[in-house]
ROKOL-256343 format. One record per residue (C-alpha): x, y, z. Coordinates in steps of 0.2 Angstrom, whole numbers, plus 5000, padded with zeros to 4 digits. Each point is the difference from the previous one (the first is absolute). Layout:
XYZ ...
//
This chain:
587850556372 498749875005 499649844995 498149974999 499349865011 499549854993 498749875009 500549835003 499949855010 500750105015 499050164999 498650075012 498849964985 500549834995 498949865001 500649825004 501849964998 500149934983 501449894993 501050004984 499050054984 498750075010 499349845007 498750025013 499849845011 498249975001 499050035016 498749875000 499049965015 501049865007 498749955014 498749984986 501449904989 500549895016 498249985007 499549924981 501549894997 499749935017 498349964996 500449934984 501349885009 498949955013 498649964987 501249914989 500449895014 498249985006 499449954982 501449874999 499449925016 498350004995 500349914984 501549895002 498949855008 498750034987 500249874987 498450034992 500450184998 501949974996 500049844990 501349935013 501250144997 500150095017 500850154993 498950034985 499050145008 501650085008 500850034983 498550074992 499850115015 501850064998 499750044982 498550115004 501050095014 501650034988 498750074985 499150105014 501650095006 500550044983 498450084997 500150105017 501850064997 499350064981 498650105008 501150075012 501250064989 499050084984 499650185000 498650065011 499250094986 499949844990 499249925014 498550114998 500149994981 499949825000 498549995014 498650004987 500849864991 500249905015 498250035004 499449964981 500949845001 499349925016 498350054993 500549904984 500749865010 498349995011 499049984985 501049874991 499949905018 498150014996 500249964982 501349865000 500649985019 500149845009 499049945016 500849975016 499149975017 498450064993 500750164993 500350054981 501650125005 501549924992 500750024981 501249864996 501350064989 501649874994 499749895015 499950165012 498550055010 499650185001 498750095011 499650164993 499150065015 501550015010 500650134989 498450085000 500350045018 501550124995 499350054984 498450075010 501350105013 500950084987 498550054989 499250075015 501550105005 500350064982 498250064999 500250105016 501750064996 499550074982 498450085008 501150095012 501250064987 500250194999 498950035015 500550085017 499449865011 499449824995 498149995002 499149835001 498250054994 498549894992 501050014984 501649945005 499149865011 499049954985 501449994988 501049895015 498549905001 499849984982 501749944998 499849875013 498249954994 500649924983 501349865007 498849975015 498749964989 501149884989 500649925017 498249985007 499649904982 501349875004 499449995016 501750055011 499150065016 501750005010 500850114986 498550115001 500050025019 501950054999 499550124986 498650075008 501050045016 501350074989 499050124991 499250065017 501750035007 500550114986 498550095000 500250045019 501850054999 499850124986 498850105009 498349944993 498550095009 499449885014 498350004994 500749924983 500849875010 498449955010 499049994983 501449894995 499949885013 498250004999 500049974981 501249865004 498849905012 498650034988 501049934986 500749855010 498149955006 499350024982 501449884993 499449875013 498150034996 500549994981 501049845001 501550084994 501149915013 500449804998 499349885012 501749965008 500350205003 498450015009 500349855011 501850075005 498950155005 498849895011 501449885006 500850155007 498550065009 499749835007 501849905000 499149845005 498550014986 501249894988 501649955007 500549874987 499550134986 500050184999 500650025017 501449874998 501350124995 499850115015 500049865012 501649934994 500850164999 499750055017 500649815007 501650044990 500350165008 499549945017 501349844999 501450144998 500150075018 501350135004 501349934990 499449894987 500349824996 501550054989 500250044982 499449854990 499449915013 498250065002 498849845004 498450104990 501350064987 500949834997 498249914998 499250104988 498550055012 499950184994 499450034983 501050134988 501250035014 501550054989 498850154994 498650065009 500349925016 501950045001 499950075018 499449825006 501649944997 500950155009 498949975015 500349825002 501849984996 500750175006 498750035013 499450175008 501650074999 500449954982 498350064994 500150155011 501650054991 499249984983 498550115005 501350135007 500949994984 498450044991 499650165012 501850074995 499549994982 498450095004 500950115011 501250064986 498750014987 499050135010 501750095004 500450014982 498150064996 500250135013 501650074996 499850014980 499850174994 499149944984 498249975000 500149844989 501349925011 499150045016 498449934996 500949844990 500949965016 498650025011 498949884989 501349885000 500050005019 498149975001 500249864986 501449905011 499150055016 498449934996 500649834991 501249965013 498650025014 498849904987 501149864998 500749985019 498250035005 499249864991 501549885006 499550045018 498150004997 499650185002 499850044982 499049904986 501049894989 500450084984 501449984987 501250125003 502049975003 500950075014 501150154993 501949934997 499849845007 498649894990 500449904985 499650084984 500850084986 498750144997 499850055020 501950015001 500250104984 498750135005 500650035017 501850014995 499450124986 499150115015 501649995010 500950064984 498850154999 500150045019 502050024998 499850114984 498950115010 501350005015 501450044988 499150154992 499650085017 500950155004 501749995007 500050005019 501050145010 501749955003 500549915015 501750085004 500850174998 501050044986 501150145001 499550154988 501350034987 500750174995 500650074983 502049995000 500850164997 501750014991 501150155002 500750054984 502050034998 500850165000 
//
């Protein structure tokens, strides 16, 4: 008689080898994980260096900001692991709630928010400052991805036409309008670049992209003419076009930032030994201008390593988007890459004087709970999409099994 063939971990059709009880080791994107953890580690050291000698900030406790930053990192990593482990269908089901929560947070900011550095962008809850606009970036990305995925459901091929573009722009328009009312120009620039990137990668017609770019220029011009921007925001743009216009006012940050970066040379002055950093000449150095600490204390080599690590994060996000067989995952991963890419370029660019000064943090590096939480939540979503991608082809040959035949006794 013959015993029927049962598939198992060594059969030709088996997937990855499983352990006892059917446990399957997760195949997360380790390159992405290592790059993010390296950035977080560098950021922790840079934040500590930028604040340890600032008695005005720390109240004489040189480790005050370090401890807070470590707490933010720990909470962010827990959030990242939760999003990575959750079932993919729950991610899509919770996407509308995440979007709605971000809109409610932006409305609450306008009603009861705190004004810091001229922008009404923070909610103070239990002694903790929360910036809803940081979470709105991720909410817009998953909202636009969900709209496109739902519109494409049941079709042979995803088509991005006028209706799809209009719905995606509507999803982005509500948070964008609330952010402009704060006003938070830096976040608005990042959000605009992210929306444009999502539309471009989703396959929207070029005429829509050109129309969107033209509309953005017209809206920006109208905002300036209508007086929606604060005086200090206009002064920053004027100082960007002419750095010598107000070297002790609007141009002071950029001038001091460039001096700090230039002081670093090739190998830097050494961690915790930067002259500009120790003297406190660069304002907001632990948040918006954290890259100047890397440039001064770690030099071109250390700052270049930081940029390379950010490049690895963008590369892996784009690879995850390319390999995803799910339209929601593909668009969401591409949107996260656009978000991280433009925000990093904007932050580093203003430290080097090639971009106007706007209050945007450097992803995974700058001090700030909301930025850290939103960034690590996005990494968790990338890992979630990666884990749900089709199993790759086996990398080694497996001997096909044959049915075992047992001869019956005589």
